[in-house]
C-alpha positions as CSV (number, residue, x, y, z in Angstrom):
1,M,80.5,-57.4,-9.5
2,L,81.0,-55.8,-6.4
3,E,77.5,-57.6,-5.7
4,V,79.4,-61.0,-5.9
5,L,82.2,-59.9,-4.2
6,L,79.8,-58.7,-0.6
7,A,77.1,-62.0,-1.3
8,L,81.2,-63.6,-1.1
9,T,82.3,-62.0,2.1
10,A,79.2,-62.4,4.1
11,T,78.4,-65.8,3.0
12,T,82.3,-66.9,3.8
13,G,81.7,-64.8,7.6
14,L,78.8,-66.7,8.0
15,F,80.3,-70.2,7.5
16,A,83.5,-68.7,9.6
17,L,80.6,-68.0,12.4
18,A,78.9,-71.5,12.3
19,K,82.1,-73.6,12.8
20,G,83.3,-71.1,14.9
21,M,79.7,-72.0,17.4
22,K,80.4,-75.9,19.2
23,S,76.7,-78.0,19.6
24,N,75.3,-79.7,22.0
25,Q,77.5,-77.3,25.4
26,R,75.7,-76.9,28.9
27,Y,75.8,-74.2,30.9
28,Q,76.9,-75.4,34.0
29,A,75.9,-72.7,36.9
30,N,78.3,-71.4,39.4
31,P,76.6,-72.6,43.5
32,A,78.4,-70.1,44.8
33,F,77.2,-67.3,43.0
34,V,72.6,-68.4,43.0
35,A,71.1,-66.4,44.5
36,A,68.5,-67.6,47.6
37,G,65.3,-66.7,47.1
38,R,65.5,-65.1,50.9
39,D,68.0,-64.1,53.0
40,E,67.9,-66.9,56.1
41,R,68.4,-63.6,58.5
42,G,65.4,-62.5,58.3
43,D,66.4,-59.1,56.6
44,D,65.2,-57.4,53.9
45,L,66.2,-54.8,51.5
46,P,69.0,-52.9,53.1
47,C,68.1,-48.8,54.1
48,P,68.7,-46.6,50.7
49,W,71.5,-44.6,52.8
50,C,73.2,-46.7,54.8
51,Y,73.3,-50.0,53.6
52,G,72.2,-51.2,56.7
53,P,69.7,-54.6,57.6
54,T,65.9,-53.5,58.0
55,Q,63.1,-55.3,58.9
56,E,59.3,-54.8,56.6
57,H,58.2,-53.5,59.5
58,D,60.1,-50.8,60.7
59,K,59.1,-46.8,60.2
60,R,62.4,-46.1,60.5
61,C,65.7,-46.8,59.5
62,P,67.7,-48.7,62.9
63,G,72.0,-47.8,61.5
64,C,71.0,-44.3,60.5
65,G,68.1,-43.5,61.5
66,R,65.6,-41.6,58.5
67,S,62.4,-42.0,58.0
68,F,61.3,-44.4,55.3
69,G,58.7,-43.3,53.1
């Protein structure tokens, strides 16, 4: 009897989930949140200490002066 009750509850739950899901929904991305491949300013990753902009060839951070690597 317990198995029948469990199976009935599981089946009802599956039908409720299937009915609650809507099909053919399209996801529209908000262009304000889409990241560009490269920033136009030309800077690379920020400094890990002061988060200032850095260039690829920098040996030290131009903002805080700490050396990289």
